[in-house]
One Martini backbone bead per residue (centre of mass of N, CA, C, O) as a GRO file, in nm:
protein
  252
    1MET     BB    1  -1.715  -1.147   0.238
    2LEU     BB    2  -1.661  -0.840   0.229
    3ASN     BB    3  -1.737  -0.545   0.349
    4THR     BB    4  -1.935  -0.287   0.185
    5ILE     BB    5  -1.924   0.040   0.031
    6VAL     BB    6  -2.141   0.196  -0.203
    7HIS     BB    7  -2.070   0.431  -0.472
    8GLY     BB    8  -2.268   0.449  -0.697
    9GLU     BB    9  -2.279   0.373  -1.037
   10PRO     BB   10  -2.230   0.210  -1.301
   11THR     BB   11  -1.994   0.249  -1.563
   12ALA     BB   12  -1.767   0.257  -1.826
   13ARG     BB   13  -1.587   0.258  -1.592
   14PRO     BB   14  -1.403   0.137  -1.380
   15PRO     BB   15  -1.404   0.045  -1.080
   16LEU     BB   16  -1.335   0.144  -0.742
   17VAL     BB   17  -1.113   0.017  -0.501
   18ILE     BB   18  -1.094   0.048  -0.142
   19ALA     BB   19  -0.809   0.015   0.082
   20HIS     BB   20  -0.742   0.025   0.397
   21GLY     BB   21  -0.588   0.069   0.685
   22LEU     BB   22  -0.477   0.034   0.980
   23TYR     BB   23  -0.763   0.068   1.184
   24GLY     BB   24  -0.975   0.093   0.969
   25SER     BB   25  -1.224   0.181   0.714
   26ALA     BB   26  -1.465   0.245   0.484
   27ARG     BB   27  -1.582   0.498   0.629
   28ASN     BB   28  -1.320   0.683   0.616
   29TRP     BB   29  -1.380   0.711   0.277
   30GLY     BB   30  -1.650   0.861   0.214
   31VAL     BB   31  -1.580   1.139   0.085
   32ILE     BB   32  -1.391   1.044  -0.145
   33ALA     BB   33  -1.579   0.828  -0.268
   34LYS     BB   34  -1.812   1.022  -0.337
   35ARG     BB   35  -1.657   1.212  -0.527
   36LEU     BB   36  -1.554   0.981  -0.728
   37SER     BB   37  -1.861   0.879  -0.801
   38ASP     BB   38  -1.917   1.083  -1.050
   39GLU     BB   39  -1.750   0.865  -1.268
   40ARG     BB   40  -1.757   0.611  -1.065
   41GLN     BB   41  -1.760   0.337  -0.909
   42VAL     BB   42  -1.739   0.290  -0.548
   43VAL     BB   43  -1.555   0.047  -0.337
   44ALA     BB   44  -1.556   0.008  -0.001
   45VAL     BB   45  -1.359  -0.173   0.237
   46ASP     BB   46  -1.350  -0.415   0.481
   47MET     BB   47  -1.113  -0.550   0.634
   48ARG     BB   48  -1.001  -0.794   0.781
   49ASN     BB   49  -1.036  -0.742   1.124
   50HIS     BB   50  -1.257  -0.509   1.040
   51ALA     BB   51  -1.532  -0.411   1.145
   52TYR     BB   52  -1.770  -0.592   0.927
   53SER     BB   53  -1.576  -0.809   0.886
   54MET     BB   54  -1.410  -1.082   0.913
   55TRP     BB   55  -1.275  -1.299   1.146
   56ASP     BB   56  -0.921  -1.400   1.138
   57PRO     BB   57  -0.610  -1.553   1.203
   58SER     BB   58  -0.539  -1.442   0.928
   59HIS     BB   59  -0.292  -1.149   0.839
   60ASP     BB   60  -0.203  -1.146   0.524
   61TYR     BB   61  -0.153  -1.054   0.198
   62PRO     BB   62  -0.269  -1.293   0.048
   63HIS     BB   63  -0.543  -1.282   0.197
   64LEU     BB   64  -0.616  -0.988   0.136
   65ALA     BB   65  -0.604  -1.009  -0.170
   66GLN     BB   66  -0.826  -1.227  -0.198
   67ASP     BB   67  -1.055  -1.061  -0.084
   68ILE     BB   68  -1.049  -0.846  -0.313
   69ALA     BB   69  -1.086  -1.041  -0.551
   70GLU     BB   70  -1.375  -1.120  -0.478
   71VAL     BB   71  -1.498  -0.843  -0.515
   72ILE     BB   72  -1.421  -0.797  -0.814
   73GLU     BB   73  -1.570  -1.048  -0.921
   74GLN     BB   74  -1.857  -0.932  -0.825
   75ILE     BB   75  -1.811  -0.640  -1.012
   76GLY     BB   76  -1.669  -0.776  -1.309
   77GLY     BB   77  -1.326  -0.848  -1.292
   78VAL     BB   78  -1.251  -0.524  -1.301
   79ALA     BB   79  -1.023  -0.284  -1.138
   80ASP     BB   80  -0.955  -0.025  -0.965
   81VAL     BB   81  -0.688   0.035  -0.715
   82LEU     BB   82  -0.692   0.156  -0.368
   83GLY     BB   83  -0.416   0.186  -0.128
   84HIS     BB   84  -0.351   0.221   0.220
   85SER     BB   85  -0.090   0.099   0.342
   86MET     BB   86  -0.198  -0.191   0.410
   87GLY     BB   87  -0.380  -0.164   0.157
   88GLY     BB   88  -0.139  -0.126  -0.037
   89LYS     BB   89  -0.007  -0.400   0.004
   90ALA     BB   90  -0.257  -0.557  -0.087
   91ALA     BB   91  -0.273  -0.432  -0.369
   92MET     BB   92   0.012  -0.527  -0.467
   93THR     BB   93  -0.054  -0.826  -0.425
   94LEU     BB   94  -0.287  -0.840  -0.621
   95ALA     BB   95  -0.133  -0.759  -0.883
   96LEU     BB   96   0.081  -0.998  -0.858
   97ARG     BB   97  -0.149  -1.249  -0.828
   98HIS     BB   98  -0.409  -1.079  -0.985
   99ASN     BB   99  -0.354  -0.911  -1.265
  100GLY     BB  100  -0.639  -0.928  -1.421
  101LEU     BB  101  -0.806  -0.737  -1.200
  102VAL     BB  102  -0.611  -0.492  -1.270
  103ASN     BB  103  -0.586  -0.179  -1.410
  104LYS     BB  104  -0.530   0.030  -1.175
  105LEU     BB  105  -0.274   0.166  -0.942
  106VAL     BB  106  -0.299   0.291  -0.599
  107VAL     BB  107  -0.036   0.394  -0.370
  108ALA     BB  108  -0.055   0.497  -0.030
  109ASP     BB  109   0.216   0.546   0.161
  110ILE     BB  110   0.380   0.279   0.045
  111ALA     BB  111   0.601   0.000   0.050
  112PRO     BB  112   0.758  -0.316  -0.054
  113VAL     BB  113   0.852  -0.333   0.267
  114GLN     BB  114   1.030  -0.354   0.556
  115TYR     BB  115   0.945  -0.237   0.872
  116ALA     BB  116   1.080  -0.140   1.184
  117HIS     BB  117   0.833  -0.062   1.289
  118SER     BB  118   0.537  -0.033   1.500
  119GLN     BB  119   0.171  -0.061   1.608
  120ILE     BB  120   0.134  -0.191   1.901
  121GLN     BB  121   0.079   0.060   2.087
  122PHE     BB  122  -0.225   0.090   1.995
  123ILE     BB  123  -0.327  -0.172   2.102
  124GLU     BB  124  -0.260  -0.121   2.398
  125ALA     BB  125  -0.437   0.131   2.423
  126MET     BB  126  -0.710  -0.012   2.350
  127ARG     BB  127  -0.695  -0.233   2.572
  128ALA     BB  128  -0.698  -0.008   2.816
  129VAL     BB  129  -0.981   0.043   2.787
  130ASP     BB  130  -1.259   0.137   2.988
  131PHE     BB  131  -1.591   0.050   2.936
  132SER     BB  132  -1.722   0.134   3.218
  133ARG     BB  133  -1.634   0.460   3.129
  134ILE     BB  134  -1.837   0.446   2.869
  135THR     BB  135  -2.084   0.666   2.687
  136ARG     BB  136  -1.878   0.802   2.489
  137ARG     BB  137  -1.639   0.878   2.267
  138SER     BB  138  -1.484   1.089   2.449
  139ASP     BB  139  -1.402   0.892   2.672
  140ALA     BB  140  -1.202   0.731   2.497
  141GLU     BB  141  -1.023   0.971   2.413
  142MET     BB  142  -0.924   1.035   2.698
  143GLN     BB  143  -0.783   0.763   2.748
  144LEU     BB  144  -0.592   0.781   2.507
  145ALA     BB  145  -0.458   1.046   2.597
  146ASP     BB  146  -0.337   0.931   2.865
  147GLN     BB  147  -0.149   0.735   2.657
  148GLY     BB  148  -0.044   0.940   2.416
  149VAL     BB  149  -0.258   0.990   2.205
  150GLU     BB  150  -0.325   1.164   1.953
  151LYS     BB  151  -0.593   1.334   1.841
  152ALA     BB  152  -0.634   1.221   1.557
  153LEU     BB  153  -0.617   0.915   1.651
  154GLN     BB  154  -0.855   0.916   1.847
  155SER     BB  155  -1.069   0.962   1.625
  156PHE     BB  156  -0.996   0.723   1.448
  157PHE     BB  157  -1.024   0.486   1.645
  158THR     BB  158  -1.332   0.561   1.747
  159GLN     BB  159  -1.464   0.459   1.472
  160SER     BB  160  -1.408   0.149   1.606
  161LEU     BB  161  -1.654   0.196   1.811
  162ASP     BB  162  -1.866   0.001   2.033
  163ILE     BB  163  -2.061   0.127   2.264
  164LYS     BB  164  -2.292  -0.074   2.322
  165GLY     BB  165  -2.085  -0.333   2.305
  166LYS     BB  166  -1.820  -0.280   2.436
  167ARG     BB  167  -1.616  -0.250   2.169
  168TRP     BB  168  -1.407  -0.341   1.921
  169LEU     BB  169  -1.380  -0.331   1.548
  170LEU     BB  170  -1.117  -0.509   1.635
  171ASN     BB  171  -0.870  -0.766   1.604
  172LEU     BB  172  -0.632  -0.732   1.829
  173ASP     BB  173  -0.504  -1.012   1.859
  174VAL     BB  174  -0.434  -1.068   1.561
  175LEU     BB  175  -0.289  -0.800   1.492
  176ALA     BB  176  -0.059  -0.860   1.697
  177ALA     BB  177   0.031  -1.142   1.589
  178GLU     BB  178   0.056  -1.010   1.272
  179MET     BB  179   0.257  -0.761   1.268
  180PRO     BB  180   0.506  -0.862   1.108
  181LYS     BB  181   0.340  -0.896   0.841
  182ILE     BB  182   0.230  -0.608   0.817
  183MET     BB  183   0.537  -0.476   0.813
  184GLY     BB  184   0.572  -0.643   0.574
  185PHE     BB  185   0.659  -0.842   0.271
  186PRO     BB  186   0.614  -1.054   0.031
  187LYS     BB  187   0.766  -1.305  -0.155
  188LEU     BB  188   0.739  -1.247  -0.505
  189ASP     BB  189   0.727  -1.415  -0.830
  190ALA     BB  190   0.650  -1.109  -0.954
  191THR     BB  191   0.498  -0.882  -1.192
  192TRP     BB  192   0.382  -0.539  -1.288
  193ASP     BB  193   0.290  -0.330  -1.589
  194GLY     BB  194   0.098  -0.140  -1.496
  195PRO     BB  195  -0.057   0.131  -1.386
  196ALA     BB  196   0.131   0.320  -1.127
  197LEU     BB  197   0.067   0.495  -0.821
  198PHE     BB  198   0.286   0.669  -0.602
  199LEU     BB  199   0.150   0.821  -0.322
  200SER     BB  200   0.280   1.079  -0.119
  201GLY     BB  201   0.396   1.236   0.157
  202GLY     BB  202   0.606   1.502   0.199
  203ALA     BB  203   0.618   1.439   0.536
  204SER     BB  204   0.692   1.152   0.482
  205ASP     BB  205   0.882   0.823   0.560
  206TYR     BB  206   0.761   0.570   0.384
  207VAL     BB  207   0.873   0.698   0.095
  208LEU     BB  208   1.184   0.646  -0.027
  209PRO     BB  209   1.428   0.661  -0.247
  210GLU     BB  210   1.534   0.361  -0.159
  211HIS     BB  211   1.245   0.226  -0.255
  212ARG     BB  212   1.239   0.239  -0.576
  213PRO     BB  213   1.372  -0.019  -0.671
  214ALA     BB  214   1.162  -0.214  -0.548
  215ILE     BB  215   0.923  -0.101  -0.700
  216ARG     BB  216   1.041  -0.133  -0.996
  217SER     BB  217   1.086  -0.448  -0.980
  218LEU     BB  218   0.756  -0.487  -0.973
  219PHE     BB  219   0.678  -0.184  -1.111
  220SER     BB  220   0.738  -0.061  -1.419
  221GLY     BB  221   0.488   0.163  -1.414
  222ALA     BB  222   0.591   0.354  -1.214
  223ARG     BB  223   0.475   0.640  -1.035
  224PHE     BB  224   0.559   0.963  -0.879
  225ALA     BB  225   0.403   1.130  -0.592
  226LYS     BB  226   0.344   1.436  -0.408
  227ILE     BB  227   0.210   1.589  -0.105
  228PRO     BB  228   0.234   1.872   0.021
  229GLY     BB  229   0.234   1.864   0.379
  230ALA     BB  230   0.198   1.557   0.402
  231GLY     BB  231   0.153   1.268   0.552
  232HIS     BB  232   0.044   0.953   0.596
  233TRP     BB  233  -0.254   1.095   0.612
  234LEU     BB  234  -0.319   1.232   0.326
  235HIS     BB  235  -0.634   1.195   0.284
  236ALA     BB  236  -0.699   1.367   0.552
  237GLU     BB  237  -0.511   1.626   0.521
  238LYS     BB  238  -0.548   1.627   0.170
  239PRO     BB  239  -0.825   1.564   0.013
  240ARG     BB  240  -0.824   1.732  -0.249
  241GLU     BB  241  -0.541   1.661  -0.349
  242PHE     BB  242  -0.586   1.358  -0.356
  243GLU     BB  243  -0.825   1.345  -0.544
  244ALA     BB  244  -0.688   1.488  -0.788
  245ALA     BB  245  -0.463   1.276  -0.829
  246VAL     BB  246  -0.644   1.025  -0.870
  247ARG     BB  247  -0.823   1.127  -1.101
  248ALA     BB  248  -0.602   1.189  -1.307
  249PHE     BB  249  -0.489   0.904  -1.326
  250LEU     BB  250  -0.758   0.751  -1.401
  251ASN     BB  251  -0.811   0.950  -1.665
  252ALA     BB  252  -0.544   0.917  -1.845
   0.00000   0.00000   0.00000
């Protein structure tokens, strides 16, 4: 089963399961998870091939959804689910394939569509890091900077750095091989009519007006909201606004 970080104790409300995005981890969500745990238990997961969860040659959304389903079954059988980016596609697949496990769904800045861009350039940047020249996290950040990785992403990527072990806590080879599946979305003959919030960054281009028909065709209960001034990493850029939007939706 996936590695998890649990915040808070079970309450009368459904627990909230958080699925991070590509190159992320449960740890990235610590602050928001802790804040939301004042009203419900929050379980943040490390997705497969990330951080402290299993490494596996398959990294497609049916497998990622099954992983989350196993976590939900372990914590009571029904949960609210929040997923960002890759985690958002996994959460959507979960609702479509395991609909009885999901109470409410929050999808952060992603749509159930094939994206034309790739994230392979960041794998190449991480692969190029020379661990023989690293004694602290800032050494790796400098090397990533030399390859053109922006400051915010340098800090984000190095959270998945095992300095003592001189390795990345990311299965870069599998993530590279499975990148087309990560950027796509499976064709599923299913719909989900539960409450779903598609929350996007006002300055992001990941969820566009032309994506709404595809979203509504799968999620008839979809609602849309934007956080002004936030980009794709909306939870990191506007954490208070993100938390407030999620809390209001879950408590409605």
